[in-house]
GUDOFI-931978 format. One line per 5 residues: for each residue x negated, y, z of C-alpha. Coordinates in steps of 0.5 Angstrom, whole numbers. Layout:
N
X/Y/Z  ... .
//
This chain:
171
-12/204/27  -8/204/34  -2/200/30  -8/195/28  -10/194/35 .
-3/192/37  -2/187/32  -9/184/33  -8/183/40  -1/180/39 .
-3/175/34  -8/173/39  -3/171/44  3/169/39  0/165/34 .
-3/160/39  4/160/42  8/159/36  3/153/34  4/150/41 .
12/151/40  12/148/33  8/142/35  13/141/41  18/141/36 .
15/136/31  13/131/37  21/131/40  24/131/33  21/124/32 .
24/121/38  31/119/39  37/124/38  40/127/44  47/126/46 .
48/119/43  48/112/46  41/110/49  39/103/45  39/97/50 .
41/101/56  45/95/59  39/90/57  36/87/63  29/88/64 .
24/84/68  20/88/73  13/87/75  15/83/81  20/79/77 .
26/82/79  31/84/74  35/90/73  39/94/67  34/99/64 .
39/104/65  43/105/72  50/106/72  50/107/80  46/113/79 .
47/120/76  42/118/71  36/115/69  29/117/67  26/112/63 .
18/113/63  14/109/58  7/109/59  0/105/58  -5/103/63 .
-10/106/59  -7/112/57  -11/118/61  -5/123/61  0/117/64 .
-5/117/70  -5/124/71  3/124/71  4/118/76  3/122/82 .
8/127/79  13/121/77  13/118/84  14/125/87  20/126/83 .
23/119/84  22/120/92  25/127/92  31/125/87  34/119/90 .
40/120/86  36/119/79  34/112/78  26/112/75  24/106/70 .
17/106/69  16/102/63  9/99/62  7/98/54  1/96/51 .
-2/92/57  -6/86/57  -4/82/63  0/83/70  -6/84/74 .
-8/90/70  -1/93/72  -2/90/79  -8/94/80  -5/100/76 .
1/100/81  -4/100/87  -9/105/84  -3/110/84  1/107/90 .
7/107/86  14/107/90  18/106/83  19/99/80  14/98/74 .
18/94/68  15/90/63  16/93/57  16/89/50  15/91/43 .
22/91/42  24/96/47  18/101/44  21/100/37  28/102/40 .
26/108/43  21/110/38  15/110/43  9/112/38  5/116/43 .
4/116/51  7/118/55  14/118/52  20/119/57  28/120/56 .
33/122/61  40/118/60  46/119/64  50/114/67  55/113/61 .
48/111/57  48/117/53  41/121/52  41/128/55  34/130/54 .
27/127/52  20/129/51  13/126/50  6/128/53  4/131/60 .
10/132/65  10/137/71  14/137/77  18/143/75  19/140/68 .
22/134/70  26/137/75  29/142/69  30/136/65  34/132/70 .
38/139/72  40/140/65  41/133/63  45/131/69  47/137/73 .
49/143/69 .
//
């Protein structure tokens, strides 16, 4: 009887945890492979302000490329965390790549709403396809040589971004 209660108690916690881990694995398995060159890393991209820059910075220790959509609720929740990460880690370039947007005014309002200090890149369907963006947000950590070191999809915490950055660029 006591053994059954212990098994039941463990299953209450372990089954949802196993399910969550399997979901995370499945989501990340559909993204680009780690330790391979990032596609279009040196392609110049255009920002909301009309400036051009390479998608991946060669002057920083690495780049976080964060794909978002203005209508995405999770992306809205992530923006303060992304901006805070960018301010606290100036050695990591941050590229906010807007996808699935209607017009520039929508992105200007989005930047103003979130008081963003990092540039918004005007993403294209070609860029989304190259990085296998099937859901928002999707993000990659790419080192200065253009190699993918970490990737994920979904809500990002500051600790999670710090850990991915540390693992990708500092270990």
